[in-house]
mmCIF file of the N, C-alpha and C atoms, coordinates in Angstrom:
data_MODEL
# 
_entry.id   MODEL 
# 
loop_
_atom_site.group_PDB 
_atom_site.id 
_atom_site.type_symbol 
_atom_site.label_atom_id 
_atom_site.label_alt_id 
_atom_site.label_comp_id 
_atom_site.label_asym_id 
_atom_site.label_entity_id 
_atom_site.label_seq_id 
_atom_site.pdbx_PDB_ins_code 
_atom_site.Cartn_x 
_atom_site.Cartn_y 
_atom_site.Cartn_z 
_atom_site.occupancy 
_atom_site.B_iso_or_equiv 
_atom_site.pdbx_formal_charge 
_atom_site.auth_seq_id 
_atom_site.auth_comp_id 
_atom_site.auth_asym_id 
_atom_site.auth_atom_id 
_atom_site.pdbx_PDB_model_num 
ATOM 1   N N  . UNK A 1 1  ? -13.486 35.890 0.647  1.00 0.00 ? 1  UNK A N  1 
ATOM 2   C CA . UNK A 1 1  ? -13.535 36.769 1.450  1.00 0.00 ? 1  UNK A CA 1 
ATOM 3   C C  . UNK A 1 1  ? -12.656 36.101 2.925  1.00 0.00 ? 1  UNK A C  1 
ATOM 4   N N  . UNK A 1 2  ? -11.600 36.928 3.267  1.00 0.00 ? 2  UNK A N  1 
ATOM 5   C CA . UNK A 1 2  ? -10.828 36.664 4.374  1.00 0.00 ? 2  UNK A CA 1 
ATOM 6   C C  . UNK A 1 2  ? -11.559 36.137 5.947  1.00 0.00 ? 2  UNK A C  1 
ATOM 7   N N  . UNK A 1 3  ? -12.401 36.033 6.959  1.00 0.00 ? 3  UNK A N  1 
ATOM 8   C CA . UNK A 1 3  ? -12.691 36.639 8.385  1.00 0.00 ? 3  UNK A CA 1 
ATOM 9   C C  . UNK A 1 3  ? -12.101 36.196 9.191  1.00 0.00 ? 3  UNK A C  1 
ATOM 10  N N  . UNK A 1 4  ? -12.739 36.271 10.472 1.00 0.00 ? 4  UNK A N  1 
ATOM 11  C CA . UNK A 1 4  ? -11.998 36.980 11.640 1.00 0.00 ? 4  UNK A CA 1 
ATOM 12  C C  . UNK A 1 4  ? -12.596 34.686 12.188 1.00 0.00 ? 4  UNK A C  1 
ATOM 13  N N  . UNK A 1 5  ? -11.863 33.401 13.098 1.00 0.00 ? 5  UNK A N  1 
ATOM 14  C CA . UNK A 1 5  ? -12.365 32.609 12.622 1.00 0.00 ? 5  UNK A CA 1 
ATOM 15  C C  . UNK A 1 5  ? -13.403 32.910 14.195 1.00 0.00 ? 5  UNK A C  1 
ATOM 16  N N  . UNK A 1 6  ? -12.453 34.180 15.211 1.00 0.00 ? 6  UNK A N  1 
ATOM 17  C CA . UNK A 1 6  ? -13.626 34.845 16.397 1.00 0.00 ? 6  UNK A CA 1 
ATOM 18  C C  . UNK A 1 6  ? -15.264 35.599 16.055 1.00 0.00 ? 6  UNK A C  1 
ATOM 19  N N  . UNK A 1 7  ? -15.755 36.163 15.061 1.00 0.00 ? 7  UNK A N  1 
ATOM 20  C CA . UNK A 1 7  ? -15.767 37.430 14.767 1.00 0.00 ? 7  UNK A CA 1 
ATOM 21  C C  . UNK A 1 7  ? -17.366 35.899 15.997 1.00 0.00 ? 7  UNK A C  1 
ATOM 22  N N  . UNK A 1 8  ? -17.862 35.499 14.939 1.00 0.00 ? 8  UNK A N  1 
ATOM 23  C CA . UNK A 1 8  ? -19.289 35.118 15.018 1.00 0.00 ? 8  UNK A CA 1 
ATOM 24  C C  . UNK A 1 8  ? -19.272 35.142 17.160 1.00 0.00 ? 8  UNK A C  1 
ATOM 25  N N  . UNK A 1 9  ? -18.418 34.700 17.076 1.00 0.00 ? 9  UNK A N  1 
ATOM 26  C CA . UNK A 1 9  ? -18.065 34.583 18.873 1.00 0.00 ? 9  UNK A CA 1 
ATOM 27  C C  . UNK A 1 9  ? -18.503 35.717 19.670 1.00 0.00 ? 9  UNK A C  1 
ATOM 28  N N  . UNK A 1 10 ? -17.929 37.292 19.161 1.00 0.00 ? 10 UNK A N  1 
ATOM 29  C CA . UNK A 1 10 ? -17.915 37.557 19.506 1.00 0.00 ? 10 UNK A CA 1 
ATOM 30  C C  . UNK A 1 10 ? -19.110 38.811 19.073 1.00 0.00 ? 10 UNK A C  1 
ATOM 31  N N  . UNK A 1 11 ? -19.398 38.233 17.399 1.00 0.00 ? 11 UNK A N  1 
ATOM 32  C CA . UNK A 1 11 ? -20.483 39.270 17.675 1.00 0.00 ? 11 UNK A CA 1 
ATOM 33  C C  . UNK A 1 11 ? -22.498 38.653 18.596 1.00 0.00 ? 11 UNK A C  1 
ATOM 34  N N  . UNK A 1 12 ? -21.262 36.874 19.220 1.00 0.00 ? 12 UNK A N  1 
ATOM 35  C CA . UNK A 1 12 ? -22.917 36.517 20.055 1.00 0.00 ? 12 UNK A CA 1 
ATOM 36  C C  . UNK A 1 12 ? -22.235 36.444 21.632 1.00 0.00 ? 12 UNK A C  1 
ATOM 37  N N  . UNK A 1 13 ? -21.375 37.270 21.876 1.00 0.00 ? 13 UNK A N  1 
ATOM 38  C CA . UNK A 1 13 ? -21.134 37.954 22.747 1.00 0.00 ? 13 UNK A CA 1 
ATOM 39  C C  . UNK A 1 13 ? -21.424 38.950 23.334 1.00 0.00 ? 13 UNK A C  1 
ATOM 40  N N  . UNK A 1 14 ? -21.272 40.169 22.028 1.00 0.00 ? 14 UNK A N  1 
ATOM 41  C CA . UNK A 1 14 ? -21.587 41.562 22.307 1.00 0.00 ? 14 UNK A CA 1 
ATOM 42  C C  . UNK A 1 14 ? -22.818 42.121 22.174 1.00 0.00 ? 14 UNK A C  1 
ATOM 43  N N  . UNK A 1 15 ? -23.879 40.385 21.542 1.00 0.00 ? 15 UNK A N  1 
ATOM 44  C CA . UNK A 1 15 ? -25.380 40.677 21.498 1.00 0.00 ? 15 UNK A CA 1 
ATOM 45  C C  . UNK A 1 15 ? -26.485 40.290 22.896 1.00 0.00 ? 15 UNK A C  1 
ATOM 46  N N  . UNK A 1 16 ? -25.451 39.202 23.712 1.00 0.00 ? 16 UNK A N  1 
ATOM 47  C CA . UNK A 1 16 ? -25.880 39.143 25.092 1.00 0.00 ? 16 UNK A CA 1 
ATOM 48  C C  . UNK A 1 16 ? -25.130 39.888 25.862 1.00 0.00 ? 16 UNK A C  1 
ATOM 49  N N  . UNK A 1 17 ? -24.514 40.767 26.226 1.00 0.00 ? 17 UNK A N  1 
ATOM 50  C CA . UNK A 1 17 ? -24.337 41.762 27.078 1.00 0.00 ? 17 UNK A CA 1 
ATOM 51  C C  . UNK A 1 17 ? -25.511 42.321 26.815 1.00 0.00 ? 17 UNK A C  1 
ATOM 52  N N  . UNK A 1 18 ? -25.628 43.002 25.166 1.00 0.00 ? 18 UNK A N  1 
ATOM 53  C CA . UNK A 1 18 ? -26.334 43.917 25.443 1.00 0.00 ? 18 UNK A CA 1 
ATOM 54  C C  . UNK A 1 18 ? -27.927 43.569 25.697 1.00 0.00 ? 18 UNK A C  1 
ATOM 55  N N  . UNK A 1 19 ? -28.120 42.792 25.228 1.00 0.00 ? 19 UNK A N  1 
ATOM 56  C CA . UNK A 1 19 ? -29.812 41.941 25.839 1.00 0.00 ? 19 UNK A CA 1 
ATOM 57  C C  . UNK A 1 19 ? -29.944 42.209 27.327 1.00 0.00 ? 19 UNK A C  1 
ATOM 58  N N  . UNK A 1 20 ? -28.589 41.656 27.619 1.00 0.00 ? 20 UNK A N  1 
ATOM 59  C CA . UNK A 1 20 ? -28.352 41.856 29.701 1.00 0.00 ? 20 UNK A CA 1 
ATOM 60  C C  . UNK A 1 20 ? -28.750 43.018 30.296 1.00 0.00 ? 20 UNK A C  1 
ATOM 61  N N  . UNK A 1 21 ? -28.593 44.074 29.518 1.00 0.00 ? 21 UNK A N  1 
ATOM 62  C CA . UNK A 1 21 ? -28.163 45.164 30.003 1.00 0.00 ? 21 UNK A CA 1 
ATOM 63  C C  . UNK A 1 21 ? -30.023 46.348 29.361 1.00 0.00 ? 21 UNK A C  1 
ATOM 64  N N  . UNK A 1 22 ? -30.286 45.619 28.372 1.00 0.00 ? 22 UNK A N  1 
ATOM 65  C CA . UNK A 1 22 ? -32.149 45.834 28.493 1.00 0.00 ? 22 UNK A CA 1 
ATOM 66  C C  . UNK A 1 22 ? -32.829 45.258 29.358 1.00 0.00 ? 22 UNK A C  1 
ATOM 67  N N  . UNK A 1 23 ? -32.707 44.017 29.834 1.00 0.00 ? 23 UNK A N  1 
ATOM 68  C CA . UNK A 1 23 ? -33.121 44.018 30.656 1.00 0.00 ? 23 UNK A CA 1 
ATOM 69  C C  . UNK A 1 23 ? -32.929 43.487 32.152 1.00 0.00 ? 23 UNK A C  1 
ATOM 70  N N  . UNK A 1 24 ? -32.150 44.493 32.328 1.00 0.00 ? 24 UNK A N  1 
ATOM 71  C CA . UNK A 1 24 ? -31.951 44.849 33.960 1.00 0.00 ? 24 UNK A CA 1 
ATOM 72  C C  . UNK A 1 24 ? -32.105 46.387 34.028 1.00 0.00 ? 24 UNK A C  1 
ATOM 73  N N  . UNK A 1 25 ? -32.244 47.073 33.250 1.00 0.00 ? 25 UNK A N  1 
ATOM 74  C CA . UNK A 1 25 ? -32.520 48.207 33.019 1.00 0.00 ? 25 UNK A CA 1 
ATOM 75  C C  . UNK A 1 25 ? -33.243 48.471 32.009 1.00 0.00 ? 25 UNK A C  1 
ATOM 76  N N  . UNK A 1 26 ? -34.236 50.023 32.274 1.00 0.00 ? 26 UNK A N  1 
ATOM 77  C CA . UNK A 1 26 ? -35.057 51.013 32.067 1.00 0.00 ? 26 UNK A CA 1 
ATOM 78  C C  . UNK A 1 26 ? -33.686 51.832 30.556 1.00 0.00 ? 26 UNK A C  1 
ATOM 79  N N  . UNK A 1 27 ? -33.469 52.512 29.229 1.00 0.00 ? 27 UNK A N  1 
ATOM 80  C CA . UNK A 1 27 ? -32.680 53.517 28.779 1.00 0.00 ? 27 UNK A CA 1 
ATOM 81  C C  . UNK A 1 27 ? -33.341 54.461 28.635 1.00 0.00 ? 27 UNK A C  1 
ATOM 82  N N  . UNK A 1 28 ? -32.859 55.615 28.959 1.00 0.00 ? 28 UNK A N  1 
ATOM 83  C CA . UNK A 1 28 ? -33.914 56.434 28.314 1.00 0.00 ? 28 UNK A CA 1 
ATOM 84  C C  . UNK A 1 28 ? -33.199 57.524 28.387 1.00 0.00 ? 28 UNK A C  1 
ATOM 85  N N  . UNK A 1 29 ? -32.792 58.956 27.565 1.00 0.00 ? 29 UNK A N  1 
ATOM 86  C CA . UNK A 1 29 ? -32.015 60.026 27.755 1.00 0.00 ? 29 UNK A CA 1 
ATOM 87  C C  . UNK A 1 29 ? -32.684 60.909 28.958 1.00 0.00 ? 29 UNK A C  1 
ATOM 88  N N  . UNK A 1 30 ? -31.803 61.495 29.453 1.00 0.00 ? 30 UNK A N  1 
ATOM 89  C CA . UNK A 1 30 ? -31.862 63.002 30.296 1.00 0.00 ? 30 UNK A CA 1 
ATOM 90  C C  . UNK A 1 30 ? -33.303 63.724 30.204 1.00 0.00 ? 30 UNK A C  1 
ATOM 91  N N  . UNK A 1 31 ? -34.242 63.774 31.288 1.00 0.00 ? 31 UNK A N  1 
ATOM 92  C CA . UNK A 1 31 ? -35.438 64.773 30.960 1.00 0.00 ? 31 UNK A CA 1 
ATOM 93  C C  . UNK A 1 31 ? -35.041 65.833 29.577 1.00 0.00 ? 31 UNK A C  1 
ATOM 94  N N  . UNK A 1 32 ? -35.833 66.515 29.127 1.00 0.00 ? 32 UNK A N  1 
ATOM 95  C CA . UNK A 1 32 ? -35.208 67.021 28.714 1.00 0.00 ? 32 UNK A CA 1 
ATOM 96  C C  . UNK A 1 32 ? -34.859 67.329 27.019 1.00 0.00 ? 32 UNK A C  1 
ATOM 97  N N  . UNK A 1 33 ? -33.585 66.509 26.840 1.00 0.00 ? 33 UNK A N  1 
ATOM 98  C CA . UNK A 1 33 ? -32.806 66.137 25.927 1.00 0.00 ? 33 UNK A CA 1 
ATOM 99  C C  . UNK A 1 33 ? -33.513 65.292 24.654 1.00 0.00 ? 33 UNK A C  1 
ATOM 100 N N  . UNK A 1 34 ? -33.084 65.976 23.812 1.00 0.00 ? 34 UNK A N  1 
ATOM 101 C CA . UNK A 1 34 ? -34.096 65.003 22.328 1.00 0.00 ? 34 UNK A CA 1 
ATOM 102 C C  . UNK A 1 34 ? -32.597 65.096 21.824 1.00 0.00 ? 34 UNK A C  1 
ATOM 103 N N  . UNK A 1 35 ? -32.867 63.376 21.385 1.00 0.00 ? 35 UNK A N  1 
ATOM 104 C CA . UNK A 1 35 ? -32.228 62.194 20.051 1.00 0.00 ? 35 UNK A CA 1 
ATOM 105 C C  . UNK A 1 35 ? -31.719 63.088 19.133 1.00 0.00 ? 35 UNK A C  1 
ATOM 106 N N  . UNK A 1 36 ? -29.995 63.391 18.796 1.00 0.00 ? 36 UNK A N  1 
ATOM 107 C CA . UNK A 1 36 ? -28.973 64.316 17.567 1.00 0.00 ? 36 UNK A CA 1 
ATOM 108 C C  . UNK A 1 36 ? -28.661 62.696 16.888 1.00 0.00 ? 36 UNK A C  1 
ATOM 109 N N  . UNK A 1 37 ? -29.467 63.145 15.454 1.00 0.00 ? 37 UNK A N  1 
ATOM 110 C CA . UNK A 1 37 ? -28.900 62.024 14.520 1.00 0.00 ? 37 UNK A CA 1 
ATOM 111 C C  . UNK A 1 37 ? -27.949 62.275 13.546 1.00 0.00 ? 37 UNK A C  1 
ATOM 112 N N  . UNK A 1 38 ? -27.897 63.417 14.008 1.00 0.00 ? 38 UNK A N  1 
ATOM 113 C CA . UNK A 1 38 ? -26.793 63.374 12.810 1.00 0.00 ? 38 UNK A CA 1 
ATOM 114 C C  . UNK A 1 38 ? -25.589 63.097 13.339 1.00 0.00 ? 38 UNK A C  1 
ATOM 115 N N  . UNK A 1 39 ? -24.411 62.930 12.186 1.00 0.00 ? 39 UNK A N  1 
ATOM 116 C CA . UNK A 1 39 ? -23.104 61.647 12.773 1.00 0.00 ? 39 UNK A CA 1 
ATOM 117 C C  . UNK A 1 39 ? -22.313 62.368 12.765 1.00 0.00 ? 39 UNK A C  1 
ATOM 118 N N  . UNK A 1 40 ? -20.851 61.822 13.133 1.00 0.00 ? 40 UNK A N  1 
ATOM 119 C CA . UNK A 1 40 ? -19.263 62.548 13.404 1.00 0.00 ? 40 UNK A CA 1 
ATOM 120 C C  . UNK A 1 40 ? -18.112 61.364 12.496 1.00 0.00 ? 40 UNK A C  1 
ATOM 121 N N  . UNK A 1 41 ? -17.852 62.369 11.602 1.00 0.00 ? 41 UNK A N  1 
ATOM 122 C CA . UNK A 1 41 ? -16.942 62.409 10.486 1.00 0.00 ? 41 UNK A CA 1 
ATOM 123 C C  . UNK A 1 41 ? -15.940 61.290 11.457 1.00 0.00 ? 41 UNK A C  1 
ATOM 124 N N  . UNK A 1 42 ? -15.527 59.955 11.484 1.00 0.00 ? 42 UNK A N  1 
ATOM 125 C CA . UNK A 1 42 ? -14.076 59.857 11.119 1.00 0.00 ? 42 UNK A CA 1 
ATOM 126 C C  . UNK A 1 42 ? -13.074 59.106 11.009 1.00 0.00 ? 42 UNK A C  1 
ATOM 127 N N  . UNK A 1 43 ? -13.036 57.640 10.592 1.00 0.00 ? 43 UNK A N  1 
ATOM 128 C CA . UNK A 1 43 ? -12.094 56.589 9.550  1.00 0.00 ? 43 UNK A CA 1 
ATOM 129 C C  . UNK A 1 43 ? -13.766 56.440 8.903  1.00 0.00 ? 43 UNK A C  1 
ATOM 130 N N  . UNK A 1 44 ? -15.180 56.766 9.963  1.00 0.00 ? 44 UNK A N  1 
ATOM 131 C CA . UNK A 1 44 ? -15.993 56.243 8.885  1.00 0.00 ? 44 UNK A CA 1 
ATOM 132 C C  . UNK A 1 44 ? -17.170 56.430 9.756  1.00 0.00 ? 44 UNK A C  1 
ATOM 133 N N  . UNK A 1 45 ? -18.535 56.828 9.487  1.00 0.00 ? 45 UNK A N  1 
ATOM 134 C CA . UNK A 1 45 ? -19.868 58.079 9.885  1.00 0.00 ? 45 UNK A CA 1 
ATOM 135 C C  . UNK A 1 45 ? -19.932 57.228 11.729 1.00 0.00 ? 45 UNK A C  1 
ATOM 136 N N  . UNK A 1 46 ? -19.579 57.730 12.378 1.00 0.00 ? 46 UNK A N  1 
ATOM 137 C CA . UNK A 1 46 ? -20.556 56.863 14.007 1.00 0.00 ? 46 UNK A CA 1 
ATOM 138 C C  . UNK A 1 46 ? -20.965 58.020 14.300 1.00 0.00 ? 46 UNK A C  1 
ATOM 139 N N  . UNK A 1 47 ? -22.038 57.408 15.582 1.00 0.00 ? 47 UNK A N  1 
ATOM 140 C CA . UNK A 1 47 ? -22.353 58.843 16.770 1.00 0.00 ? 47 UNK A CA 1 
ATOM 141 C C  . UNK A 1 47 ? -21.761 59.668 17.418 1.00 0.00 ? 47 UNK A C  1 
ATOM 142 N N  . UNK A 1 48 ? -22.456 60.655 17.106 1.00 0.00 ? 48 UNK A N  1 
ATOM 143 C CA . UNK A 1 48 ? -21.721 61.419 18.209 1.00 0.00 ? 48 UNK A CA 1 
ATOM 144 C C  . UNK A 1 48 ? -21.913 61.387 19.562 1.00 0.00 ? 48 UNK A C  1 
ATOM 145 N N  . UNK A 1 49 ? -21.081 62.019 20.764 1.00 0.00 ? 49 UNK A N  1 
ATOM 146 C CA . UNK A 1 49 ? -20.958 61.468 22.249 1.00 0.00 ? 49 UNK A CA 1 
ATOM 147 C C  . UNK A 1 49 ? -22.641 61.404 22.640 1.00 0.00 ? 49 UNK A C  1 
ATOM 148 N N  . UNK A 1 50 ? -23.316 60.684 23.670 1.00 0.00 ? 50 UNK A N  1 
ATOM 149 C CA . UNK A 1 50 ? -24.191 61.396 24.404 1.00 0.00 ? 50 UNK A CA 1 
ATOM 150 C C  . UNK A 1 50 ? -24.374 60.614 25.613 1.00 0.00 ? 50 UNK A C  1 
ATOM 151 N N  . UNK A 1 51 ? -26.158 60.963 26.371 1.00 0.00 ? 51 UNK A N  1 
ATOM 152 C CA . UNK A 1 51 ? -26.075 60.409 27.444 1.00 0.00 ? 51 UNK A CA 1 
ATOM 153 C C  . UNK A 1 51 ? -26.810 59.669 27.471 1.00 0.00 ? 51 UNK A C  1 
ATOM 154 N N  . UNK A 1 52 ? -27.114 59.190 28.984 1.00 0.00 ? 52 UNK A N  1 
ATOM 155 C CA . UNK A 1 52 ? -28.476 58.211 28.614 1.00 0.00 ? 52 UNK A CA 1 
ATOM 156 C C  . UNK A 1 52 ? -28.675 57.899 30.132 1.00 0.00 ? 52 UNK A C  1 
ATOM 157 N N  . UNK A 1 53 ? -29.315 57.680 30.753 1.00 0.00 ? 53 UNK A N  1 
ATOM 158 C CA . UNK A 1 53 ? -30.270 57.390 32.117 1.00 0.00 ? 53 UNK A CA 1 
ATOM 159 C C  . UNK A 1 53 ? -30.427 56.125 31.796 1.00 0.00 ? 53 UNK A C  1 
ATOM 160 N N  . UNK A 1 54 ? -30.153 55.241 33.017 1.00 0.00 ? 54 UNK A N  1 
ATOM 161 C CA . UNK A 1 54 ? -30.335 53.945 33.182 1.00 0.00 ? 54 UNK A CA 1 
ATOM 162 C C  . UNK A 1 54 ? -31.025 53.351 34.582 1.00 0.00 ? 54 UNK A C  1 
ATOM 163 N N  . UNK A 1 55 ? -32.025 52.855 34.922 1.00 0.00 ? 55 UNK A N  1 
ATOM 164 C CA . UNK A 1 55 ? -33.062 52.392 35.828 1.00 0.00 ? 55 UNK A CA 1 
ATOM 165 C C  . UNK A 1 55 ? -33.041 51.712 36.014 1.00 0.00 ? 55 UNK A C  1 
ATOM 166 N N  . UNK A 1 56 ? -32.601 50.490 37.198 1.00 0.00 ? 56 UNK A N  1 
ATOM 167 C CA . UNK A 1 56 ? -33.091 49.325 37.561 1.00 0.00 ? 56 UNK A CA 1 
ATOM 168 C C  . UNK A 1 56 ? -34.822 49.104 37.008 1.00 0.00 ? 56 UNK A C  1 
ATOM 169 N N  . UNK A 1 57 ? -34.738 48.177 37.216 1.00 0.00 ? 57 UNK A N  1 
ATOM 170 C CA . UNK A 1 57 ? -35.694 47.738 36.411 1.00 0.00 ? 57 UNK A CA 1 
ATOM 171 C C  . UNK A 1 57 ? -36.070 47.160 37.503 1.00 0.00 ? 57 UNK A C  1 
ATOM 172 N N  . UNK A 1 58 ? -37.263 46.614 38.080 1.00 0.00 ? 58 UNK A N  1 
ATOM 173 C CA . UNK A 1 58 ? -37.251 46.705 39.553 1.00 0.00 ? 58 UNK A CA 1 
ATOM 174 C C  . UNK A 1 58 ? -38.471 44.543 39.317 1.00 0.00 ? 58 UNK A C  1 
# 
């Protein structure tokens, strides 16, 4: 199987961005919102659009 030579670099970058967000912000759902675990069918099965609240950590 052929793979993209930059795939490992891209995965590392996504991981670093995601962990930086988690270090700097508290991520939660808006007050009163309940999580919806149903998927949205397209080319593949993905999550439906949703809102989140980001509060800066001190």
